[in-house]
N, CA, C and O atoms as CSV, one atom per row, in Angstrom:
chain,resi,resn,atom,element,x,y,z
A,1,UNK,N,N,0.920,-0.930,-0.095
A,1,UNK,CA,C,-0.230,-0.350,-0.095
A,1,UNK,C,C,0.965,1.270,0.275
A,1,UNK,O,O,1.639,1.469,1.286
A,2,UNK,N,N,0.848,2.013,-0.772
A,2,UNK,CA,C,1.289,3.282,-1.161
A,2,UNK,C,C,1.156,4.656,-0.025
A,2,UNK,O,O,0.002,5.083,-0.040
A,3,UNK,N,N,1.718,5.131,0.570
A,3,UNK,CA,C,1.663,6.461,1.489
A,3,UNK,C,C,0.875,7.467,0.383
A,3,UNK,O,O,1.039,7.601,-0.830
A,4,UNK,N,N,-0.055,8.116,1.334
A,4,UNK,CA,C,-0.720,9.039,0.552
A,4,UNK,C,C,-0.036,10.642,0.220
A,4,UNK,O,O,-0.326,11.501,-0.612
A,5,UNK,N,N,1.153,10.550,1.462
A,5,UNK,CA,C,2.117,11.669,1.466
A,5,UNK,C,C,3.060,11.254,0.687
A,5,UNK,O,O,3.161,10.083,0.320
A,6,UNK,N,N,4.025,12.403,0.286
A,6,UNK,CA,C,4.383,12.450,-0.832
A,6,UNK,C,C,6.525,12.782,-0.384
A,6,UNK,O,O,6.965,13.581,0.441
A,7,UNK,N,N,7.133,12.067,-1.067
A,7,UNK,CA,C,8.704,12.311,-0.530
A,7,UNK,C,C,8.755,14.158,-1.205
A,7,UNK,O,O,8.195,14.668,-2.175
A,8,UNK,N,N,9.598,14.670,-0.263
A,8,UNK,CA,C,9.534,15.977,-0.143
A,8,UNK,C,C,10.905,16.631,-0.231
A,8,UNK,O,O,11.586,16.106,0.650
A,9,UNK,N,N,11.622,17.538,-0.892
A,9,UNK,CA,C,13.549,17.711,-0.606
A,9,UNK,C,C,13.127,18.624,0.427
A,9,UNK,O,O,12.072,19.256,0.478
A,10,UNK,N,N,14.265,18.609,1.398
A,10,UNK,CA,C,14.127,19.789,2.606
A,10,UNK,C,C,13.581,20.748,2.595
A,10,UNK,O,O,12.806,20.888,3.542
A,11,UNK,N,N,13.642,21.694,1.767
A,11,UNK,CA,C,13.035,23.065,0.942
A,11,UNK,C,C,12.059,23.172,0.973
A,11,UNK,O,O,11.650,24.200,1.514
A,12,UNK,N,N,10.953,22.103,0.368
A,12,UNK,CA,C,10.077,21.739,-0.007
A,12,UNK,C,C,9.065,21.594,1.272
A,12,UNK,O,O,7.941,22.096,1.310
A,13,UNK,N,N,9.741,20.720,2.444
A,13,UNK,CA,C,9.082,20.753,3.618
A,13,UNK,C,C,9.414,22.094,4.596
A,13,UNK,O,O,8.518,22.440,5.366
A,14,UNK,N,N,10.452,22.719,4.586
A,14,UNK,CA,C,10.348,23.983,5.545
A,14,UNK,C,C,9.520,24.655,4.897
A,14,UNK,O,O,9.039,25.614,5.501
A,15,UNK,N,N,9.052,24.406,3.442
A,15,UNK,CA,C,8.383,25.748,3.345
A,15,UNK,C,C,7.171,25.330,3.275
A,15,UNK,O,O,6.430,25.951,2.513
A,16,UNK,N,N,6.637,24.221,4.003
A,16,UNK,CA,C,4.983,23.900,4.202
A,16,UNK,C,C,5.277,23.900,5.458
A,16,UNK,O,O,4.238,24.300,5.983
A,17,UNK,N,N,6.252,23.650,6.515
A,17,UNK,CA,C,6.089,24.566,7.819
A,17,UNK,C,C,6.376,25.610,8.299
A,17,UNK,O,O,6.228,26.003,9.456
A,18,UNK,N,N,6.930,26.256,7.156
A,18,UNK,CA,C,6.463,27.775,7.240
A,18,UNK,C,C,5.539,28.351,7.146
A,18,UNK,O,O,5.487,29.435,7.727
A,19,UNK,N,N,4.299,27.845,6.307
A,19,UNK,CA,C,2.917,28.169,5.854
A,19,UNK,C,C,2.206,27.871,7.220
A,19,UNK,O,O,1.109,28.372,7.466
A,20,UNK,N,N,3.160,26.652,8.522
A,20,UNK,CA,C,2.444,26.459,9.214
A,20,UNK,C,C,2.833,27.453,11.247
A,20,UNK,O,O,2.639,27.282,12.450
A,21,UNK,N,N,3.545,28.562,10.108
A,21,UNK,CA,C,4.075,29.552,11.311
A,21,UNK,C,C,5.273,29.207,11.899
A,21,UNK,O,O,5.714,29.907,12.810
A,22,UNK,N,N,5.854,28.246,11.519
A,22,UNK,CA,C,7.446,28.128,11.825
A,22,UNK,C,C,8.762,28.680,11.237
A,22,UNK,O,O,9.183,28.520,10.091
A,23,UNK,N,N,9.316,29.352,12.239
A,23,UNK,CA,C,10.519,29.833,11.946
A,23,UNK,C,C,11.961,29.271,12.304
A,23,UNK,O,O,12.009,28.349,13.119
A,24,UNK,N,N,12.728,29.589,11.946
A,24,UNK,CA,C,13.830,29.130,12.927
A,24,UNK,C,C,14.508,29.829,14.101
A,24,UNK,O,O,14.966,30.965,14.217
A,25,UNK,N,N,14.443,28.993,14.772
A,25,UNK,CA,C,15.099,29.573,15.904
A,25,UNK,C,C,16.793,29.666,16.101
A,25,UNK,O,O,17.589,30.370,15.479
A,26,UNK,N,N,16.996,28.876,16.993
A,26,UNK,CA,C,18.463,28.716,17.602
A,26,UNK,C,C,18.868,28.092,16.774
A,26,UNK,O,O,17.958,27.559,16.140
A,27,UNK,N,N,20.443,27.717,16.203
A,27,UNK,CA,C,20.962,26.632,15.591
A,27,UNK,C,C,22.343,25.997,16.668
A,27,UNK,O,O,22.747,26.245,17.805
A,28,UNK,N,N,22.677,25.200,15.709
A,28,UNK,CA,C,23.706,24.397,16.782
A,28,UNK,C,C,24.598,24.836,16.454
A,28,UNK,O,O,24.569,25.605,15.493
A,29,UNK,N,N,26.243,24.423,17.364
A,29,UNK,CA,C,27.706,25.562,16.337
A,29,UNK,C,C,27.639,25.245,15.498
A,29,UNK,O,O,27.340,26.114,14.679
A,30,UNK,N,N,27.821,23.913,14.974
A,30,UNK,CA,C,28.101,23.187,13.364
A,30,UNK,C,C,27.179,23.867,12.483
A,30,UNK,O,O,27.458,24.182,11.326
A,31,UNK,N,N,25.898,24.122,13.149
A,31,UNK,CA,C,24.888,24.583,11.978
A,31,UNK,C,C,24.202,23.879,10.804
A,31,UNK,O,O,23.971,24.344,9.688
A,32,UNK,N,N,23.902,22.561,11.326
A,32,UNK,CA,C,23.369,21.818,10.863
A,32,UNK,C,C,21.970,21.253,11.089
A,32,UNK,O,O,21.119,20.628,10.456
A,33,UNK,N,N,22.152,21.783,12.310
A,33,UNK,CA,C,20.846,21.279,13.240
A,33,UNK,C,C,20.183,22.805,14.187
A,33,UNK,O,O,20.667,23.433,15.129
A,34,UNK,N,N,18.642,23.009,13.252
A,34,UNK,CA,C,17.974,24.020,13.800
A,34,UNK,C,C,16.843,23.869,14.581
A,34,UNK,O,O,16.088,22.991,14.165
A,35,UNK,N,N,16.446,24.511,15.696
A,35,UNK,CA,C,15.315,24.588,16.181
A,35,UNK,C,C,14.379,25.503,15.301
A,35,UNK,O,O,14.718,26.611,14.887
A,36,UNK,N,N,13.258,24.952,15.085
A,36,UNK,CA,C,11.917,25.433,14.700
A,36,UNK,C,C,10.639,25.916,15.221
A,36,UNK,O,O,9.806,25.090,15.595
A,37,UNK,N,N,10.420,27.052,15.277
A,37,UNK,CA,C,9.611,27.496,16.197
A,37,UNK,C,C,8.482,27.944,16.188
A,37,UNK,O,O,8.614,29.092,15.763
A,38,UNK,N,N,6.791,27.646,16.517
A,38,UNK,CA,C,5.984,28.661,16.197
A,38,UNK,C,C,5.318,28.614,16.995
A,38,UNK,O,O,5.380,27.694,17.810
A,39,UNK,N,N,4.148,29.884,17.098
A,39,UNK,CA,C,3.625,30.057,18.103
A,39,UNK,C,C,2.310,28.832,18.341
A,39,UNK,O,O,1.644,28.464,17.373
A,40,UNK,N,N,2.094,28.357,19.562
A,40,UNK,CA,C,1.122,27.321,19.992
A,40,UNK,C,C,1.577,25.719,19.470
A,40,UNK,O,O,0.857,24.731,19.607
A,41,UNK,N,N,2.502,25.724,19.046
A,41,UNK,CA,C,3.080,24.400,18.219
A,41,UNK,C,C,4.178,23.864,18.871
A,41,UNK,O,O,4.817,24.703,19.506
A,42,UNK,N,N,4.640,22.615,18.916
A,42,UNK,CA,C,5.829,21.986,19.388
A,42,UNK,C,C,6.955,22.771,18.809
A,42,UNK,O,O,6.769,23.518,17.848
A,43,UNK,N,N,8.221,22.603,19.422
A,43,UNK,CA,C,9.049,22.974,19.037
A,43,UNK,C,C,10.131,22.025,18.187
A,43,UNK,O,O,10.642,21.155,18.892
A,44,UNK,N,N,10.573,22.044,16.778
A,44,UNK,CA,C,11.211,20.830,16.017
A,44,UNK,C,C,12.749,21.244,16.556
A,44,UNK,O,O,13.252,22.176,17.184
A,45,UNK,N,N,13.280,19.744,15.810
A,45,UNK,CA,C,14.162,19.953,15.962
A,45,UNK,C,C,14.830,19.454,14.422
A,45,UNK,O,O,14.648,18.292,14.057
A,46,UNK,N,N,15.705,20.539,13.457
A,46,UNK,CA,C,15.511,20.024,12.130
A,46,UNK,C,C,16.910,19.597,11.803
A,46,UNK,O,O,17.759,20.205,12.455
A,47,UNK,N,N,17.272,18.887,11.132
A,47,UNK,CA,C,18.821,18.063,10.520
A,47,UNK,C,C,18.708,18.477,9.387
A,47,UNK,O,O,18.172,17.770,8.534
A,48,UNK,N,N,19.271,19.949,9.045
A,48,UNK,CA,C,19.111,19.900,7.947
A,48,UNK,C,C,20.638,20.374,7.029
A,48,UNK,O,O,21.449,21.295,7.123
A,49,UNK,N,N,20.442,19.022,6.024
A,49,UNK,CA,C,21.754,18.663,5.437
A,49,UNK,C,C,21.220,18.859,4.253
A,49,UNK,O,O,20.100,18.363,4.128
A,50,UNK,N,N,21.933,19.796,2.716
A,50,UNK,CA,C,21.898,20.380,1.786
A,50,UNK,C,C,22.256,19.082,0.985
A,50,UNK,O,O,21.704,18.988,-0.111
A,51,UNK,N,N,23.137,18.014,1.380
A,51,UNK,CA,C,23.362,16.901,0.688
A,51,UNK,C,C,22.044,15.712,0.300
A,51,UNK,O,O,21.963,14.999,-0.700
A,52,UNK,N,N,21.213,15.796,1.328
A,52,UNK,CA,C,19.844,14.975,1.388
A,52,UNK,C,C,18.839,15.750,0.125
A,52,UNK,O,O,18.547,16.924,-0.103
A,53,UNK,N,N,18.572,14.722,-0.390
A,53,UNK,CA,C,17.950,15.186,-2.164
A,53,UNK,C,C,16.425,14.902,-1.645
A,53,UNK,O,O,15.623,15.655,-2.197
A,54,UNK,N,N,15.724,13.814,-0.528
A,54,UNK,CA,C,14.724,13.755,-0.593
A,54,UNK,C,C,14.495,13.223,0.433
A,54,UNK,O,O,15.294,12.426,0.926
A,55,UNK,N,N,13.090,13.610,1.123
A,55,UNK,CA,C,12.584,13.184,2.790
A,55,UNK,C,C,11.708,12.202,2.029
A,55,UNK,O,O,11.144,12.276,0.938
A,56,UNK,N,N,11.789,11.131,3.089
A,56,UNK,CA,C,10.623,10.412,2.218
A,56,UNK,C,C,9.608,10.236,2.916
A,56,UNK,O,O,9.666,10.399,4.134
A,57,UNK,N,N,8.151,9.765,2.119
A,57,UNK,CA,C,6.614,9.733,2.725
A,57,UNK,C,C,6.830,9.753,3.933
A,57,UNK,O,O,6.825,10.930,4.294
A,58,UNK,N,N,7.066,8.911,4.970
A,58,UNK,CA,C,7.066,8.139,5.791
A,58,UNK,C,C,7.392,9.241,7.116
A,58,UNK,O,O,6.747,9.442,8.145
A,59,UNK,N,N,8.507,9.770,6.680
A,59,UNK,CA,C,9.055,10.597,7.439
A,59,UNK,C,C,8.469,12.229,7.570
A,59,UNK,O,O,8.487,12.954,8.565
A,60,UNK,N,N,7.922,12.534,6.118
A,60,UNK,CA,C,6.754,13.714,5.606
A,60,UNK,C,C,5.969,13.420,7.043
A,60,UNK,O,O,5.889,14.291,7.909
A,61,UNK,N,N,5.312,11.887,7.220
A,61,UNK,CA,C,4.018,12.173,7.666
A,61,UNK,C,C,4.315,12.055,9.476
A,61,UNK,O,O,3.522,12.454,10.328
A,62,UNK,N,N,5.533,11.467,9.720
A,62,UNK,CA,C,5.813,11.807,10.831
A,62,UNK,C,C,6.049,13.048,11.650
A,62,UNK,O,O,5.540,13.188,12.762
A,63,UNK,N,N,7.034,14.188,10.936
A,63,UNK,CA,C,6.797,15.379,10.711
A,63,UNK,C,C,5.645,16.092,11.566
A,63,UNK,O,O,5.446,16.591,12.674
A,64,UNK,N,N,4.836,15.747,10.005
A,64,UNK,CA,C,3.436,16.792,10.203
A,64,UNK,C,C,2.767,16.392,11.395
A,64,UNK,O,O,2.528,17.183,12.307
A,65,UNK,N,N,2.325,14.662,11.423
A,65,UNK,CA,C,0.725,14.063,12.081
A,65,UNK,C,C,1.788,14.101,13.289
A,65,UNK,O,O,1.578,15.039,14.058
A,66,UNK,N,N,2.987,13.207,13.653
A,66,UNK,CA,C,3.205,12.648,14.889
A,66,UNK,C,C,3.972,14.080,15.734
A,66,UNK,O,O,3.566,14.286,16.878
A,67,UNK,N,N,4.863,14.868,15.266
A,67,UNK,CA,C,5.688,16.067,15.656
A,67,UNK,C,C,4.690,17.257,16.103
A,67,UNK,O,O,4.440,17.738,17.208
A,68,UNK,N,N,4.298,17.492,15.014
A,68,UNK,CA,C,3.697,18.905,14.834
A,68,UNK,C,C,1.994,18.542,15.419
A,68,UNK,O,O,1.572,19.450,16.136
A,69,UNK,N,N,1.023,17.401,15.217
A,69,UNK,CA,C,0.297,17.233,15.939
A,69,UNK,C,C,-1.087,17.346,14.503
A,69,UNK,O,O,-2.281,17.106,14.680
A,70,UNK,N,N,-0.574,17.681,13.451
A,70,UNK,CA,C,-1.649,18.119,12.851
A,70,UNK,C,C,-2.874,16.518,12.177
A,70,UNK,O,O,-2.171,15.521,12.013
A,71,UNK,N,N,-3.998,16.322,11.926
A,71,UNK,CA,C,-4.469,14.965,11.832
A,71,UNK,C,C,-4.185,14.947,9.918
A,71,UNK,O,O,-4.108,15.859,9.094
A,72,UNK,N,N,-4.102,13.541,9.815
A,72,UNK,CA,C,-3.553,13.143,8.442
A,72,UNK,C,C,-4.249,13.968,7.292
A,72,UNK,O,O,-3.779,14.184,6.175
A,73,UNK,N,N,-5.489,14.395,7.801
A,73,UNK,CA,C,-6.016,15.059,6.649
A,73,UNK,C,C,-5.736,16.267,6.142
A,73,UNK,O,O,-5.743,16.696,4.988
A,74,UNK,N,N,-5.251,17.215,8.179
A,74,UNK,CA,C,-4.673,18.726,7.697
A,74,UNK,C,C,-3.338,18.558,7.599
A,74,UNK,O,O,-2.636,19.568,7.570
A,75,UNK,N,N,-2.742,17.263,7.530
A,75,UNK,CA,C,-1.206,17.669,6.977
A,75,UNK,C,C,-1.411,17.337,5.246
A,75,UNK,O,O,-0.772,18.044,4.467
A,76,UNK,N,N,-2.160,16.435,4.790
A,76,UNK,CA,C,-2.375,16.040,3.374
A,76,UNK,C,C,-2.719,17.570,2.716
A,76,UNK,O,O,-2.007,18.113,1.871
A,77,UNK,N,N,-3.790,18.068,3.205
A,77,UNK,CA,C,-4.167,19.594,2.648
A,77,UNK,C,C,-2.982,20.917,2.549
A,77,UNK,O,O,-3.137,21.684,1.599
A,78,UNK,N,N,-2.072,21.128,3.298
A,78,UNK,CA,C,-1.353,21.965,3.815
A,78,UNK,C,C,-0.182,21.189,2.959
A,78,UNK,O,O,0.698,21.909,2.488
A,79,UNK,N,N,-0.129,20.188,2.792
A,79,UNK,CA,C,1.574,19.750,1.836
A,79,UNK,C,C,0.521,20.687,0.000
A,79,UNK,O,O,1.005,21.443,-0.843
A,80,UNK,N,N,-0.890,20.138,0.109
A,80,UNK,CA,C,-1.539,20.864,-1.045
A,80,UNK,C,C,-1.301,21.936,-1.807
A,80,UNK,O,O,-1.091,22.094,-3.010
A,81,UNK,N,N,-1.412,23.002,-0.411
A,81,UNK,CA,C,-1.900,24.602,-0.705
A,81,UNK,C,C,0.082,24.398,-0.860
A,81,UNK,O,O,0.467,25.355,-1.532
A,82,UNK,N,N,1.033,23.691,-0.542
A,82,UNK,CA,C,2.775,24.164,-0.569
A,82,UNK,C,C,3.149,24.987,0.155
A,82,UNK,O,O,4.333,25.322,0.150
């Protein structure tokens, strides 16, 4: 059974998260890990690596549903809106 969630490039997923109000908080000393923060939503630790070409559907779903707290339907709608 295929996932209704798409694979996404890291920048695409960051754009989706920005649409939910997430912005960059602090970074680690090396600069590859960022805290993303949004009012009324949980903080997310984002491991940003330019070399990653795609984030798989399972991870996209985990971030939006499990970590952000959206329902599956809300998450898919946010992705459709871009």
